[in-house]
PDB file of N, CA, C and O in Angstrom:
ATOM      1  N   MET A   1      75.729  58.271  97.568  1.00  0.00           N
ATOM      2  CA  MET A   1      77.063  59.307  98.012  1.00  0.00           C
ATOM      3  C   MET A   1      76.496  60.416  97.688  1.00  0.00           C
ATOM      4  O   MET A   1      76.274  60.383  96.478  1.00  0.00           O
ATOM      5  N   LYS A   2      75.946  61.944  98.416  1.00  0.00           N
ATOM      6  CA  LYS A   2      75.393  62.814  98.474  1.00  0.00           C
ATOM      7  C   LYS A   2      76.234  64.041  98.899  1.00  0.00           C
ATOM      8  O   LYS A   2      77.097  63.879  99.761  1.00  0.00           O
ATOM      9  N   GLN A   3      76.030  65.277  98.338  1.00  0.00           N
ATOM     10  CA  GLN A   3      77.002  66.211  98.856  1.00  0.00           C
ATOM     11  C   GLN A   3      76.427  67.269  99.662  1.00  0.00           C
ATOM     12  O   GLN A   3      75.559  68.056  99.284  1.00  0.00           O
ATOM     13  N   THR A   4      77.126  67.214 101.111  1.00  0.00           N
ATOM     14  CA  THR A   4      76.608  68.218 102.356  1.00  0.00           C
ATOM     15  C   THR A   4      77.475  69.454 102.199  1.00  0.00           C
ATOM     16  O   THR A   4      78.587  69.482 101.671  1.00  0.00           O
ATOM     17  N   SER A   5      76.947  70.263 102.620  1.00  0.00           N
ATOM     18  CA  SER A   5      77.517  71.558 102.669  1.00  0.00           C
ATOM     19  C   SER A   5      79.011  71.442 101.682  1.00  0.00           C
ATOM     20  O   SER A   5      78.820  71.081 100.521  1.00  0.00           O
ATOM     21  N   SER A   6      80.323  71.704 102.058  1.00  0.00           N
ATOM     22  CA  SER A   6      81.227  71.147 100.904  1.00  0.00           C
ATOM     23  C   SER A   6      81.825  70.100 101.077  1.00  0.00           C
ATOM     24  O   SER A   6      82.909  69.803 100.574  1.00  0.00           O
ATOM     25  N   ARG A   7      81.250  69.529 101.714  1.00  0.00           N
ATOM     26  CA  ARG A   7      81.382  67.535 102.174  1.00  0.00           C
ATOM     27  C   ARG A   7      80.543  67.048 101.419  1.00  0.00           C
ATOM     28  O   ARG A   7      79.428  67.475 101.117  1.00  0.00           O
ATOM     29  N   TRP A   8      81.524  65.370 100.836  1.00  0.00           N
ATOM     30  CA  TRP A   8      80.711  64.402 100.157  1.00  0.00           C
ATOM     31  C   TRP A   8      79.979  63.798 101.672  1.00  0.00           C
ATOM     32  O   TRP A   8      80.597  64.104 102.691  1.00  0.00           O
ATOM     33  N   PHE A   9      78.752  62.996 101.839  1.00  0.00           N
ATOM     34  CA  PHE A   9      78.446  62.090 102.556  1.00  0.00           C
ATOM     35  C   PHE A   9      78.542  60.545 102.088  1.00  0.00           C
ATOM     36  O   PHE A   9      77.752  60.246 101.192  1.00  0.00           O
ATOM     37  N   ILE A  10      79.275  59.660 102.495  1.00  0.00           N
ATOM     38  CA  ILE A  10      79.163  58.545 102.170  1.00  0.00           C
ATOM     39  C   ILE A  10      78.667  57.751 103.394  1.00  0.00           C
ATOM     40  O   ILE A  10      79.461  58.028 104.293  1.00  0.00           O
ATOM     41  N   PRO A  11      77.788  56.945 103.836  1.00  0.00           N
ATOM     42  CA  PRO A  11      77.545  55.958 104.283  1.00  0.00           C
ATOM     43  C   PRO A  11      78.410  55.049 104.903  1.00  0.00           C
ATOM     44  O   PRO A  11      79.187  54.388 104.214  1.00  0.00           O
ATOM     45  N   LEU A  12      78.372  54.940 106.057  1.00  0.00           N
ATOM     46  CA  LEU A  12      79.623  54.066 106.463  1.00  0.00           C
ATOM     47  C   LEU A  12      79.239  52.673 105.743  1.00  0.00           C
ATOM     48  O   LEU A  12      79.949  51.818 106.274  1.00  0.00           O
ATOM     49  N   THR A  13      78.738  52.310 105.143  1.00  0.00           N
ATOM     50  CA  THR A  13      78.133  50.852 105.057  1.00  0.00           C
ATOM     51  C   THR A  13      78.818  50.500 103.409  1.00  0.00           C
ATOM     52  O   THR A  13      78.960  49.427 102.823  1.00  0.00           O
ATOM     53  N   ASN A  14      79.278  52.472 102.848  1.00  0.00           N
ATOM     54  CA  ASN A  14      79.891  51.888 101.568  1.00  0.00           C
ATOM     55  C   ASN A  14      81.173  51.982 101.489  1.00  0.00           C
ATOM     56  O   ASN A  14      81.817  51.989 100.440  1.00  0.00           O
ATOM     57  N   LEU A  15      81.659  52.067 102.731  1.00  0.00           N
ATOM     58  CA  LEU A  15      83.305  51.872 102.794  1.00  0.00           C
ATOM     59  C   LEU A  15      84.042  50.680 102.558  1.00  0.00           C
ATOM     60  O   LEU A  15      83.359  49.676 102.357  1.00  0.00           O
ATOM     61  N   THR A  16      84.992  50.586 102.541  1.00  0.00           N
ATOM     62  CA  THR A  16      86.001  49.267 102.106  1.00  0.00           C
ATOM     63  C   THR A  16      86.147  48.550 103.517  1.00  0.00           C
ATOM     64  O   THR A  16      86.266  49.384 104.415  1.00  0.00           O
ATOM     65  N   SER A  17      86.159  47.927 103.726  1.00  0.00           N
ATOM     66  CA  SER A  17      86.217  46.735 104.847  1.00  0.00           C
ATOM     67  C   SER A  17      87.286  47.012 105.899  1.00  0.00           C
ATOM     68  O   SER A  17      87.130  46.929 107.117  1.00  0.00           O
ATOM     69  N   THR A  18      88.765  47.465 105.027  1.00  0.00           N
ATOM     70  CA  THR A  18      89.892  48.031 106.049  1.00  0.00           C
ATOM     71  C   THR A  18      89.430  49.347 106.670  1.00  0.00           C
ATOM     72  O   THR A  18      89.766  49.708 107.797  1.00  0.00           O
ATOM     73  N   LYS A  19      88.553  50.106 105.767  1.00  0.00           N
ATOM     74  CA  LYS A  19      88.178  51.901 106.472  1.00  0.00           C
ATOM     75  C   LYS A  19      87.156  51.491 107.606  1.00  0.00           C
ATOM     76  O   LYS A  19      87.086  52.154 108.641  1.00  0.00           O
ATOM     77  N   LYS A  20      86.380  50.398 107.387  1.00  0.00           N
ATOM     78  CA  LYS A  20      85.344  50.595 108.324  1.00  0.00           C
ATOM     79  C   LYS A  20      85.877  49.909 109.585  1.00  0.00           C
ATOM     80  O   LYS A  20      85.258  50.036 110.642  1.00  0.00           O
ATOM     81  N   ARG A  21      87.002  49.186 109.515  1.00  0.00           N
ATOM     82  CA  ARG A  21      87.840  48.673 110.614  1.00  0.00           C
ATOM     83  C   ARG A  21      88.372  49.391 111.511  1.00  0.00           C
ATOM     84  O   ARG A  21      88.511  48.918 112.639  1.00  0.00           O
ATOM     85  N   PHE A  22      88.749  50.567 111.247  1.00  0.00           N
ATOM     86  CA  PHE A  22      89.375  52.116 111.390  1.00  0.00           C
ATOM     87  C   PHE A  22      88.716  52.376 111.995  1.00  0.00           C
ATOM     88  O   PHE A  22      89.051  52.696 113.136  1.00  0.00           O
ATOM     89  N   THR A  23      87.291  52.398 111.575  1.00  0.00           N
ATOM     90  CA  THR A  23      85.779  53.384 112.327  1.00  0.00           C
ATOM     91  C   THR A  23      85.232  52.483 114.225  1.00  0.00           C
ATOM     92  O   THR A  23      84.767  52.903 115.284  1.00  0.00           O
ATOM     93  N   ILE A  24      85.660  51.172 113.688  1.00  0.00           N
ATOM     94  CA  ILE A  24      85.301  50.337 114.712  1.00  0.00           C
ATOM     95  C   ILE A  24      86.656  50.725 115.882  1.00  0.00           C
ATOM     96  O   ILE A  24      86.413  50.072 116.897  1.00  0.00           O
ATOM     97  N   PHE A  25      87.871  51.487 116.061  1.00  0.00           N
ATOM     98  CA  PHE A  25      88.987  51.942 116.663  1.00  0.00           C
ATOM     99  C   PHE A  25      88.400  53.607 117.175  1.00  0.00           C
ATOM    100  O   PHE A  25      88.686  54.279 118.166  1.00  0.00           O
ATOM    101  N   LEU A  26      87.692  53.811 116.282  1.00  0.00           N
ATOM    102  CA  LEU A  26      87.432  55.485 116.431  1.00  0.00           C
ATOM    103  C   LEU A  26      86.032  55.618 117.324  1.00  0.00           C
ATOM    104  O   LEU A  26      85.468  56.712 117.299  1.00  0.00           O
ATOM    105  N   LYS A  27      85.455  54.541 118.112  1.00  0.00           N
ATOM    106  CA  LYS A  27      84.633  55.228 119.125  1.00  0.00           C
ATOM    107  C   LYS A  27      85.175  56.281 120.222  1.00  0.00           C
ATOM    108  O   LYS A  27      84.601  57.323 120.540  1.00  0.00           O
ATOM    109  N   ARG A  28      86.259  55.853 120.679  1.00  0.00           N
ATOM    110  CA  ARG A  28      86.921  56.876 121.428  1.00  0.00           C
ATOM    111  C   ARG A  28      87.617  57.738 120.859  1.00  0.00           C
ATOM    112  O   ARG A  28      87.726  57.193 119.760  1.00  0.00           O
ATOM    113  N   LYS A  29      88.331  58.941 120.753  1.00  0.00           N
ATOM    114  CA  LYS A  29      89.418  60.074 120.744  1.00  0.00           C
ATOM    115  C   LYS A  29      91.011  59.514 120.783  1.00  0.00           C
ATOM    116  O   LYS A  29      91.671  59.810 121.779  1.00  0.00           O
ATOM    117  N   LEU A  30      91.568  58.800 119.836  1.00  0.00           N
ATOM    118  CA  LEU A  30      92.604  58.023 119.953  1.00  0.00           C
ATOM    119  C   LEU A  30      93.666  58.899 119.191  1.00  0.00           C
ATOM    120  O   LEU A  30      93.370  59.537 118.181  1.00  0.00           O
ATOM    121  N   ALA A  31      95.283  58.881 119.904  1.00  0.00           N
ATOM    122  CA  ALA A  31      95.971  59.736 118.929  1.00  0.00           C
ATOM    123  C   ALA A  31      96.413  58.466 118.113  1.00  0.00           C
ATOM    124  O   ALA A  31      96.340  57.260 118.350  1.00  0.00           O
ATOM    125  N   SER A  32      97.100  59.511 116.623  1.00  0.00           N
ATOM    126  CA  SER A  32      97.206  58.595 115.541  1.00  0.00           C
ATOM    127  C   SER A  32      97.946  57.147 115.644  1.00  0.00           C
ATOM    128  O   SER A  32      97.685  56.047 115.157  1.00  0.00           O
ATOM    129  N   GLY A  33      99.186  57.721 116.655  1.00  0.00           N
ATOM    130  CA  GLY A  33     100.238  56.171 116.709  1.00  0.00           C
ATOM    131  C   GLY A  33      99.333  54.536 117.496  1.00  0.00           C
ATOM    132  O   GLY A  33      99.400  53.324 117.295  1.00  0.00           O
ATOM    133  N   LEU A  34      98.640  55.355 118.320  1.00  0.00           N
ATOM    134  CA  LEU A  34      97.902  54.434 119.026  1.00  0.00           C
ATOM    135  C   LEU A  34      96.595  53.566 118.720  1.00  0.00           C
ATOM    136  O   LEU A  34      96.106  52.532 119.173  1.00  0.00           O
ATOM    137  N   LEU A  35      96.264  54.516 117.704  1.00  0.00           N
ATOM    138  CA  LEU A  35      94.682  54.039 116.923  1.00  0.00           C
ATOM    139  C   LEU A  35      95.647  52.575 116.007  1.00  0.00           C
ATOM    140  O   LEU A  35      95.410  51.370 116.093  1.00  0.00           O
ATOM    141  N   TYR A  36      96.751  53.292 115.172  1.00  0.00           N
ATOM    142  CA  TYR A  36      97.459  52.336 114.553  1.00  0.00           C
ATOM    143  C   TYR A  36      97.920  50.678 115.133  1.00  0.00           C
ATOM    144  O   TYR A  36      97.592  49.545 114.781  1.00  0.00           O
ATOM    145  N   ASN A  37      98.735  51.167 116.069  1.00  0.00           N
ATOM    146  CA  ASN A  37      98.974  50.071 116.728  1.00  0.00           C
ATOM    147  C   ASN A  37      97.807  48.952 117.144  1.00  0.00           C
ATOM    148  O   ASN A  37      97.695  47.745 116.928  1.00  0.00           O
ATOM    149  N   GLU A  38      96.896  50.052 117.927  1.00  0.00           N
ATOM    150  CA  GLU A  38      95.238  48.646 118.493  1.00  0.00           C
ATOM    151  C   GLU A  38      94.731  47.926 117.035  1.00  0.00           C
ATOM    152  O   GLU A  38      94.296  46.779 116.937  1.00  0.00           O
ATOM    153  N   TYR A  39      94.870  48.717 116.144  1.00  0.00           N
ATOM    154  CA  TYR A  39      94.703  48.208 114.893  1.00  0.00           C
ATOM    155  C   TYR A  39      95.167  46.952 114.529  1.00  0.00           C
ATOM    156  O   TYR A  39      94.601  45.919 114.171  1.00  0.00           O
ATOM    157  N   CYS A  40      96.818  47.408 114.774  1.00  0.00           N
ATOM    158  CA  CYS A  40      97.332  46.212 114.290  1.00  0.00           C
ATOM    159  C   CYS A  40      97.638  44.763 115.090  1.00  0.00           C
ATOM    160  O   CYS A  40      98.099  43.660 114.797  1.00  0.00           O
ATOM    161  N   THR A  41      97.148  45.382 116.173  1.00  0.00           N
ATOM    162  CA  THR A  41      96.860  43.736 117.552  1.00  0.00           C
ATOM    163  C   THR A  41      95.971  43.532 117.047  1.00  0.00           C
ATOM    164  O   THR A  41      95.970  42.321 116.827  1.00  0.00           O
ATOM    165  N   LEU A  42      94.686  44.187 116.489  1.00  0.00           N
ATOM    166  CA  LEU A  42      93.266  42.672 116.604  1.00  0.00           C
ATOM    167  C   LEU A  42      93.040  42.537 115.184  1.00  0.00           C
ATOM    168  O   LEU A  42      91.949  42.058 114.871  1.00  0.00           O
ATOM    169  N   VAL A  43      94.120  42.969 113.925  1.00  0.00           N
ATOM    170  CA  VAL A  43      93.798  42.683 112.795  1.00  0.00           C
ATOM    171  C   VAL A  43      94.920  41.343 112.292  1.00  0.00           C
ATOM    172  O   VAL A  43      96.130  41.177 112.448  1.00  0.00           O
ATOM    173  N   LYS A  44      94.112  40.739 111.796  1.00  0.00           N
ATOM    174  CA  LYS A  44      95.024  39.706 111.303  1.00  0.00           C
ATOM    175  C   LYS A  44      96.396  40.205 110.443  1.00  0.00           C
ATOM    176  O   LYS A  44      97.511  40.214 110.965  1.00  0.00           O
ATOM    177  N   SER A  45      96.170  40.570 109.207  1.00  0.00           N
ATOM    178  CA  SER A  45      96.904  41.165 108.509  1.00  0.00           C
ATOM    179  C   SER A  45      96.785  42.660 107.996  1.00  0.00           C
ATOM    180  O   SER A  45      96.302  42.947 106.900  1.00  0.00           O
ATOM    181  N   PRO A  46      97.262  43.553 108.877  1.00  0.00           N
ATOM    182  CA  PRO A  46      97.252  45.051 108.847  1.00  0.00           C
ATOM    183  C   PRO A  46      97.782  45.391 107.755  1.00  0.00           C
ATOM    184  O   PRO A  46      98.664  44.655 107.314  1.00  0.00           O
ATOM    185  N   VAL A  47      97.333  46.819 106.863  1.00  0.00           N
ATOM    186  CA  VAL A  47      98.154  47.379 106.521  1.00  0.00           C
ATOM    187  C   VAL A  47      98.923  47.979 106.871  1.00  0.00           C
ATOM    188  O   VAL A  47      98.873  48.217 108.078  1.00  0.00           O
ATOM    189  N   VAL A  48     100.267  48.685 105.957  1.00  0.00           N
ATOM    190  CA  VAL A  48     101.445  49.387 106.371  1.00  0.00           C
ATOM    191  C   VAL A  48     100.534  50.662 107.017  1.00  0.00           C
ATOM    192  O   VAL A  48      99.332  50.916 107.080  1.00  0.00           O
ATOM    193  N   ASP A  49     101.747  51.298 107.448  1.00  0.00           N
ATOM    194  CA  ASP A  49     101.403  52.589 108.129  1.00  0.00           C
ATOM    195  C   ASP A  49     101.310  53.803 107.220  1.00  0.00           C
ATOM    196  O   ASP A  49     100.420  54.639 107.374  1.00  0.00           O
ATOM    197  N   ARG A  50     102.123  53.882 106.386  1.00  0.00           N
ATOM    198  CA  ARG A  50     101.695  54.612 104.930  1.00  0.00           C
ATOM    199  C   ARG A  50     100.247  54.663 104.702  1.00  0.00           C
ATOM    200  O   ARG A  50      99.551  55.650 104.941  1.00  0.00           O
ATOM    201  N   ALA A  51      99.766  53.375 104.152  1.00  0.00           N
ATOM    202  CA  ALA A  51      98.322  52.774 103.553  1.00  0.00           C
ATOM    203  C   ALA A  51      97.115  53.200 104.877  1.00  0.00           C
ATOM    204  O   ALA A  51      95.896  53.306 104.740  1.00  0.00           O
ATOM    205  N   TYR A  52      97.738  53.342 105.840  1.00  0.00           N
ATOM    206  CA  TYR A  52      96.719  53.892 107.036  1.00  0.00           C
ATOM    207  C   TYR A  52      96.347  55.000 107.369  1.00  0.00           C
ATOM    208  O   TYR A  52      95.247  55.291 107.840  1.00  0.00           O
ATOM    209  N   ARG A  53      97.519  55.919 107.078  1.00  0.00           N
ATOM    210  CA  ARG A  53      97.967  57.545 106.360  1.00  0.00           C
ATOM    211  C   ARG A  53      96.857  58.194 105.796  1.00  0.00           C
ATOM    212  O   ARG A  53      96.198  59.224 105.937  1.00  0.00           O
ATOM    213  N   LYS A  54      96.923  56.936 104.932  1.00  0.00           N
ATOM    214  CA  LYS A  54      96.368  57.514 103.278  1.00  0.00           C
ATOM    215  C   LYS A  54      94.813  57.617 103.864  1.00  0.00           C
ATOM    216  O   LYS A  54      94.198  58.642 103.568  1.00  0.00           O
ATOM    217  N   TYR A  55      94.194  56.692 104.615  1.00  0.00           N
ATOM    218  CA  TYR A  55      92.979  55.946 104.836  1.00  0.00           C
ATOM    219  C   TYR A  55      92.423  56.947 105.648  1.00  0.00           C
ATOM    220  O   TYR A  55      91.204  57.116 105.627  1.00  0.00           O
ATOM    221  N   MET A  56      93.268  57.747 106.478  1.00  0.00           N
ATOM    222  CA  MET A  56      92.839  58.217 107.634  1.00  0.00           C
ATOM    223  C   MET A  56      92.633  59.835 106.848  1.00  0.00           C
ATOM    224  O   MET A  56      91.659  60.584 106.923  1.00  0.00           O
ATOM    225  N   GLU A  57      93.564  59.974 106.308  1.00  0.00           N
ATOM    226  CA  GLU A  57      93.383  61.345 105.241  1.00  0.00           C
ATOM    227  C   GLU A  57      92.257  61.756 104.505  1.00  0.00           C
ATOM    228  O   GLU A  57      91.683  62.835 104.357  1.00  0.00           O
ATOM    229  N   ARG A  58      92.043  60.277 103.956  1.00  0.00           N
ATOM    230  CA  ARG A  58      90.690  60.125 102.945  1.00  0.00           C
ATOM    231  C   ARG A  58      89.507  60.506 103.471  1.00  0.00           C
ATOM    232  O   ARG A  58      88.610  61.270 103.113  1.00  0.00           O
ATOM    233  N   MET A  59      89.776  59.543 104.751  1.00  0.00           N
ATOM    234  CA  MET A  59      88.328  59.857 105.935  1.00  0.00           C
ATOM    235  C   MET A  59      88.030  60.876 106.319  1.00  0.00           C
ATOM    236  O   MET A  59      86.844  61.195 106.400  1.00  0.00           O
ATOM    237  N   VAL A  60      88.992  61.662 106.657  1.00  0.00           N
ATOM    238  CA  VAL A  60      89.061  63.152 106.897  1.00  0.00           C
ATOM    239  C   VAL A  60      88.655  63.561 105.908  1.00  0.00           C
ATOM    240  O   VAL A  60      87.620  64.185 106.139  1.00  0.00           O
ATOM    241  N   GLU A  61      88.947  63.559 104.700  1.00  0.00           N
ATOM    242  CA  GLU A  61      88.376  64.132 103.573  1.00  0.00           C
ATOM    243  C   GLU A  61      87.047  64.303 102.800  1.00  0.00           C
ATOM    244  O   GLU A  61      86.677  65.234 102.086  1.00  0.00           O
ATOM    245  N   LEU A  62      86.387  63.063 103.164  1.00  0.00           N
ATOM    246  CA  LEU A  62      85.096  62.666 103.326  1.00  0.00           C
ATOM    247  C   LEU A  62      84.104  63.063 104.404  1.00  0.00           C
ATOM    248  O   LEU A  62      82.900  62.808 104.406  1.00  0.00           O
ATOM    249  N   GLY A  63      84.816  63.745 105.348  1.00  0.00           N
ATOM    250  CA  GLY A  63      84.269  64.080 106.713  1.00  0.00           C
ATOM    251  C   GLY A  63      83.428  63.010 107.441  1.00  0.00           C
ATOM    252  O   GLY A  63      82.386  63.169 108.077  1.00  0.00           O
ATOM    253  N   LEU A  64      84.112  61.906 107.202  1.00  0.00           N
ATOM    254  CA  LEU A  64      83.216  60.571 108.305  1.00  0.00           C
ATOM    255  C   LEU A  64      84.236  61.041 109.428  1.00  0.00           C
ATOM    256  O   LEU A  64      83.620  61.477 110.401  1.00  0.00           O
ATOM    257  N   VAL A  65      85.429  61.075 109.560  1.00  0.00           N
ATOM    258  CA  VAL A  65      86.219  61.325 110.582  1.00  0.00           C
ATOM    259  C   VAL A  65      86.953  62.694 110.730  1.00  0.00           C
ATOM    260  O   VAL A  65      87.592  63.227 109.824  1.00  0.00           O
ATOM    261  N   LYS A  66      86.745  63.301 112.254  1.00  0.00           N
ATOM    262  CA  LYS A  66      87.552  64.687 112.850  1.00  0.00           C
ATOM    263  C   LYS A  66      89.045  64.357 112.806  1.00  0.00           C
ATOM    264  O   LYS A  66      89.210  63.138 112.854  1.00  0.00           O
ATOM    265  N   ALA A  67      90.005  64.941 112.741  1.00  0.00           N
ATOM    266  CA  ALA A  67      91.509  65.107 113.229  1.00  0.00           C
ATOM    267  C   ALA A  67      91.808  66.420 113.522  1.00  0.00           C
ATOM    268  O   ALA A  67      91.873  67.372 112.745  1.00  0.00           O
ATOM    269  N   VAL A  68      92.064  66.369 115.251  1.00  0.00           N
ATOM    270  CA  VAL A  68      92.443  67.511 115.598  1.00  0.00           C
ATOM    271  C   VAL A  68      94.031  67.341 115.967  1.00  0.00           C
ATOM    272  O   VAL A  68      94.519  66.308 116.423  1.00  0.00           O
ATOM    273  N   GLY A  69      94.539  68.205 115.764  1.00  0.00           N
ATOM    274  CA  GLY A  69      96.199  68.162 116.037  1.00  0.00           C
ATOM    275  C   GLY A  69      96.954  68.033 114.973  1.00  0.00           C
ATOM    276  O   GLY A  69      96.511  67.621 113.901  1.00  0.00           O
ATOM    277  N   LYS A  70      97.794  68.270 115.108  1.00  0.00           N
ATOM    278  CA  LYS A  70      99.208  67.947 113.879  1.00  0.00           C
ATOM    279  C   LYS A  70     100.029  66.693 114.419  1.00  0.00           C
ATOM    280  O   LYS A  70     100.042  66.371 115.607  1.00  0.00           O
ATOM    281  N   GLY A  71     100.585  66.147 113.596  1.00  0.00           N
ATOM    282  CA  GLY A  71     101.899  65.244 113.053  1.00  0.00           C
ATOM    283  C   GLY A  71     101.512  64.356 114.056  1.00  0.00           C
ATOM    284  O   GLY A  71     100.359  64.280 114.482  1.00  0.00           O
ATOM    285  N   ARG A  72     102.739  63.478 114.561  1.00  0.00           N
ATOM    286  CA  ARG A  72     102.664  62.691 115.978  1.00  0.00           C
ATOM    287  C   ARG A  72     101.564  62.700 116.732  1.00  0.00           C
ATOM    288  O   ARG A  72     101.091  61.644 117.154  1.00  0.00           O
ATOM    289  N   TRP A  73     100.868  64.220 117.069  1.00  0.00           N
ATOM    290  CA  TRP A  73     100.228  64.030 118.334  1.00  0.00           C
ATOM    291  C   TRP A  73      98.687  63.965 117.770  1.00  0.00           C
ATOM    292  O   TRP A  73      97.788  64.283 118.549  1.00  0.00           O
ATOM    293  N   ARG A  74      98.357  63.551 116.408  1.00  0.00           N
ATOM    294  CA  ARG A  74      97.269  63.860 115.841  1.00  0.00           C
ATOM    295  C   ARG A  74      96.319  63.164 116.255  1.00  0.00           C
ATOM    296  O   ARG A  74      96.581  61.963 116.323  1.00  0.00           O
ATOM    297  N   GLU A  75      94.827  63.612 116.705  1.00  0.00           N
ATOM    298  CA  GLU A  75      93.793  62.483 117.194  1.00  0.00           C
ATOM    299  C   GLU A  75      92.690  62.007 116.479  1.00  0.00           C
ATOM    300  O   GLU A  75      91.845  62.842 116.154  1.00  0.00           O
ATOM    301  N   PHE A  76      92.543  60.982 116.205  1.00  0.00           N
ATOM    302  CA  PHE A  76      90.826  60.706 115.528  1.00  0.00           C
ATOM    303  C   PHE A  76      90.117  60.532 116.215  1.00  0.00           C
ATOM    304  O   PHE A  76      90.265  59.902 117.263  1.00  0.00           O
ATOM    305  N   GLU A  77      88.740  61.256 115.649  1.00  0.00           N
ATOM    306  CA  GLU A  77      87.266  60.337 116.034  1.00  0.00           C
ATOM    307  C   GLU A  77      86.479  60.726 114.998  1.00  0.00           C
ATOM    308  O   GLU A  77      86.539  61.562 114.096  1.00  0.00           O
ATOM    309  N   LEU A  78      85.496  59.636 115.489  1.00  0.00           N
ATOM    310  CA  LEU A  78      84.101  59.887 114.267  1.00  0.00           C
ATOM    311  C   LEU A  78      83.617  61.109 114.343  1.00  0.00           C
ATOM    312  O   LEU A  78      83.532  61.751 115.391  1.00  0.00           O
ATOM    313  N   SER A  79      83.200  61.578 112.997  1.00  0.00           N
ATOM    314  CA  SER A  79      82.508  62.587 113.324  1.00  0.00           C
ATOM    315  C   SER A  79      80.806  62.413 112.625  1.00  0.00           C
ATOM    316  O   SER A  79      79.984  63.281 112.331  1.00  0.00           O
ATOM    317  N   VAL A  80      80.754  61.122 112.544  1.00  0.00           N
ATOM    318  CA  VAL A  80      79.326  60.983 111.825  1.00  0.00           C
ATOM    319  C   VAL A  80      78.633  60.655 113.102  1.00  0.00           C
ATOM    320  O   VAL A  80      77.421  60.439 113.108  1.00  0.00           O
TER     321      VAL A  80
END
């Protein structure tokens, strides 16, 4: 892990398996609710929505994911 400007850079290989799964769905920009629904349909035992929001918030803080918008209509896309 190294710091680039004001954010920490963490290689995708260092993410937990759950966070890696979220990055799979971020090949295109998706609304937060659609992203979570798609994740739930493709994963055998998905995390609860609160954990999902915390994971996404953390990945935005780390600079791995870019968040656009607020609340219900927030969209996420990979920033690396």
